[in-house]
N, C-alpha and C positions, 0 to 999 in steps of 0.2 A: 586376493588383495582389494579392500574396498576403495572405490574412488567416490570422492565428492563433487559432483556437477552442479550442487545447488548453492554452495556457500564460495563465491568467486571475488577475488581481487577487485576493488574499483577500478576503472579504466579511464575516467574522466581525468583531464589534466595529466596525460601521459603521453602526448603527442599521437594518439590513436586517431586514424582517419576516420574510423567508423564512428568515434564519439566526439569527434571535435567539428566534423564537416557542417552538421546541423544545429550547432551551438546546444541549447539545453535538451532539444527534442530526444525522446527515446528512439535508440539506434536499432533498427531491426531490417538494416538495408545490406551494405557490402558483405560479401561471402568471405567473414572473417568471424571465427568463434570467439566466444568470451571465454573458454576453458584454458587454463595454464596448460602449457605443454607437458608430455609426460616427465616423470621425474628422472629417468635416465638419460633424457634430454638435456635437462636442466644441468644435472651432475657432469655430463660429458663437456658442455660449454664453460661450466665454471672451471673444470679441470685444464681446458685449454686456455681460458683466458689467465688462470694462475701461471702458466707458462712464462706470460709477458712479451712474446716476441710475435708480432703479428706481420711477418713480411709475405712476399708472394707464395700462393700455395699452389698445389697441384691434387687433382682427384685421388685419393688414396686407393691403392689396388684394392683394399679390404672393402671399401664401399662398392665398387665396380664388380667385384666377386659376389658379394651381398644381393646386387640387383639381378645379376645372371641367375642367381640360386632361387631368388624370390619369383622370379617369372617362370623359372622350371617348376618350383613347388605350386604356385597358385594356378597357374594357366598351361602346366604342361608345355610350355613354350621355350624353344631352344634360342637363347640370346647369347652371343659371344661379346668378349669385351670391346673388340674394336669396334662393334656396332652401336655402342653408347656414346652419344655427344652430349656434354654437360652443357647447362645453360643457366643463366641466372633469373629465369623465370619463363612461365609458359607463353605469355602475351609476346615476347620477342620472338619465340619459337613461331607463333603463328606469321610473324612478319618476315621471318627467314624464310618460311615455305613459300609465302608469296613472292619475294625477291628471287628466290631460286628455281621457281618453275615457271616456264613460257618466257614472254616477252612483254614489254609495255604495250597495252592495249589488250593484252590477253585478258580472259574471263576466268573468275573464281566463284564457285557456287556454293552457298550455304543454306542451310535450313532454319528458317525463321518461326518463331521468335527464337532468338539466340543471345548468348552474352556478347555484350556490345563491341569489344575488340574484334570479332569476326568480321563486322561491318565495316570496321575502320582500316583493318590490315590491308586488303586489297587496293584501296586508293592510295594509302601510304607508299606503295610500293609501284604505283602508276599501272595498276590493273584494274579492270572493270568489275563489280560486283554485280553478280547475279542471284537470285533467292527464289527458292522453292519452299513455299509456306507448309508447315506441317498440318495435319487435318486435326482438328479437335472434335471429339464427341463427349456427348453427357451419358455417362453410365452411372445410374443409381443417383443421379443428382451430383455426380462427382465429375470434373473434367478429366479426360483422358486423351492424350494424343498419339497418333500414328503418321505415317507417312505413305504418299501415294506414289506408287512406281511411276505411272503415267506422266503426272505432274511434274516429278522429278525430271525425268527424260525429257519431257517436252521444253524445259527451262534450258537445257543444254544446246550449245551451238557449236559449229565447227572451231571456234576459237576458245572454247572452255578448256582449260587444261588442269584446275586444281579443284578439289572438294575438299572443304575444311568441315569436318565432322566434330560434333560435340557428343561424347559418348563415355559416361551417361550424361544426360541432356540437362543443360542449364539454360532456360530455368523451368523446363517442364517436368523435371525429375524422373524423366523415363530411363530405365535400365534396358536398352535394347535387346532383344532375344538373338539367340544364334539363327534362328530362321530369317529376322529381320536384317540382321547383318549380313548374312548370305544374300539376300536380295540386293542389299545396298553394294555389296562387293561385285555380283554379276552385272549391275548398271556401271560401276565404274571401269570394269574389265572390258564392256561392250562399247564404253564412249572413250577408252584410253584415258582414263583421268588418274592423275597423282591424287592421292589421298593424306591429307594432314589430320589425324586423329587425335583430338585434345581429350585425353582420358585422365584428366587430372583428379577427377572424383572416382575413380576406380574402386577405390578402397572403401568407400562409404556407400555400399550397397546395404538397403535394409531387409528385414525380414527373412535374411538367410540367403539372399539372391548372390549369384557369383557372377562375377564379370568374367566377359570373353572379350579379349583385345582382338580388333578387326583383324590386325596382322597375323593372329595367331591361327585364322581360319584355315589357310592353306597357303602354300609356296606363291600363288599366282598374286593373290592379293598383298601378301606381304612385301613382294618385289615393289608395290606401288606405294607402300606406305610409310609415311612418318609418324610415327607414334609418340605423343608428348605425355609424359607422366612426371609426378612431382610428390615429395612428402608434405608439401606446405598446406593443402587443404586437409589432408588426413590427420595430421598431427598439430596443427595449427602452429606452425612457423612459417607463414608467407613473409613476414617481414625478413627472413634471413636468405631468401633469394636462393633458393637449390631446386633445380628441376633438371630433366634429362629427356633428351629424344632417343629413340631407339629407330635406327635406320639400317635395314638389313642388305639391301640394295646398295653395292659399293660405288655405283656411279651416282646415284641420288645422294648419297651419303657424301661424296666428294662436292657434289655442287652446294649441299646446304653449307659445308664447312667453308666454301669459297664464300658464300653471301654473307656468312657472319664475320668474315675475317676482317679486322681492324674497325668494326663497328661494335660487336656484342662483346662485353667484359668477360672475364672469367668468374665463375663461382667464387664467392669471398670463403675464406677459410672456416670461418663460423658456420656458415650454412652447410659445408660438406661435413663438419663435424656433427652438427645437430642431424643431418639425414642419416649418417651412418648409426648413430645412435638409436634414432626413431625406427629404423627398420630393422635393426637387431633385437632392439629391447622393448619396442612400444606395442607390440600385439595384444598383450592382455589389457592394456589401457584401452586400445582401440577397441576391442569387443565390448568393453564396460560403455564407452562413448557410444557404439551403436546402438545398444541397448536404451539408452538414456534418449537419443535421438529419435528412435522410433516411439517412445512414450511420448516425447513431446510433439512429434507429429500426429499421433493419433488424438492427443488432446487439441490441437490446434484444429484439426480436421473437424472434429465433433464440435467445438467451439461455433466455428464458422457456420456448420450446417444448422445449429441450433439458435445461434444469435445475431448473425448477420445477414438479414433478409436482402435476398437479391444477389448475393455475393456467391460465387462458384469458386471451388479451388481443387487442385490437384491433390492425389493421393501419392506424395513421392515415393517412388520405388528407390531412388538413391539421391544423394545430395542431402543438405539440410535447408533447402530453398523450396519454398511453397509459391506456387503461381495462381493468383487470386484474380478471378474475372468479375470487374465491379460494374459492367456496363448496364446491368439492369437493377444496381443498387438505389437508383435515384439520385445520385450524386452529380451535383453540378459542375462542370468540367473535368478537369484533369484529377484523377483520384489520388494520385501521388501528392499533389498541392493541396487537395481538399485534407487528407489525413494529417498532413504536416501543418497545416494551418488550424484545421478544427479540433485535431487530436493530439497535437504536439507529439506525432509520432513520424519517425523517417522510415520509408519503405523505398524501394528502387521503381523508378518510373517505367512501367512497361512500354511505353513508347520508344525508349531508347534500345528496345530489344528488336526493333525492324517491325516489318509487315507481320500483322498478326498480336501486336503487343499492345495496340491503343485500346485505353479502357482498363488495363491490367495494371496490377502492382505485384512486385516480388517481394516475399516476406523471409527473413532469415530467423529460424527457430533454433539455432545452434547456441543457445544461452539459458541462464537457470529457467527453472518452470515459473518461477515466482514473475520473473521480468516478462517471459512471454504472456502470462497471464494479465499481467498488467497492460500490455501492449494491445492485446485482443478486446479487453475491455474498454479502454480507451476508444478503441475503433468502433465498438458497439455502441458508447454512449455518443460518437459523432455521427453515426448513420441517421438521415432523415427516418421517421417512423413511418412504418407502412399505414396506407390510408385505412380507416376504420371501415369495417364491412357495411353494406347498405343495410338498412332496417328491413327485416321480412315482413311481408303483408301488408 
């Protein structure tokens, strides 16, 4: 079935955070795609709404069975129904993990630059944030990020209790390999860390790559893991708030359930309906989406390389988010503010992603090709012209 990702509904004046936060600026910032959800999701929602009664809901057994089957089919990972804990969002899952693990004053380690709620969650729960910066390399003029085992280990202290992993990584776009994940698992076991692995972008690997959940590596790391997943980024239904944690260690699961009790609400019934329809009937749409995202990524990377002098960019292996290094582009001050004021385009400010983010912006390319091209052209026009070469002789 053909899918049209080029002709999209107008989103301005629809109470969209993405489209109203920065007024009339072109929004290529928050991780929210401009594409309508798959038709089976819309159909399921219409049918549920037509019923007309919106009482308290409960996660349907069919959804739980679908999730267990999906983990087995995609990852050869055996997950049982009692190991699934439903959540109304991934960010609350980060906070629940910080609240459940350790005591006030204990430490939580994250790898930066990283999605800003990772930086806020420890403090929200009276934990101390510590960071281990990812290593940036330049390969063929493009940014590529890895992590340094020694630097990660050096940041850990006797009071470090929890590691929050972003996998695939937002904003640098890495889909970590099995070898890299195994190294991380070894470090966590050696230092007796619990891991909260945010895997919300696990269905958005590009170029045929395959995701490996950290907890699926082996039973030793599985007993340490809180794995967070959701259909929201994959099928563009984040406003419906349906997510889940997979926690295979019974004691760890008990502590997390205790931490969320009385504070975290249940998932709303429309979110549950959308999730089930997406996972059961959305895979054809997803495959078409991945092809479109990969083509947009390639267009964006080529444009940056050709027409944005001094800007270096990642080539995302996963997600629909590009990470742009603007430190050598001759931009005065903060690049987020510069592009907002000079190009009327809204990007995410890299400084909010923690150490390693200053001088960067994050760009969302999950939009029509025409909108992406317009945004990039605005950036090109706003950049200072490179100095003319000195005359020879």
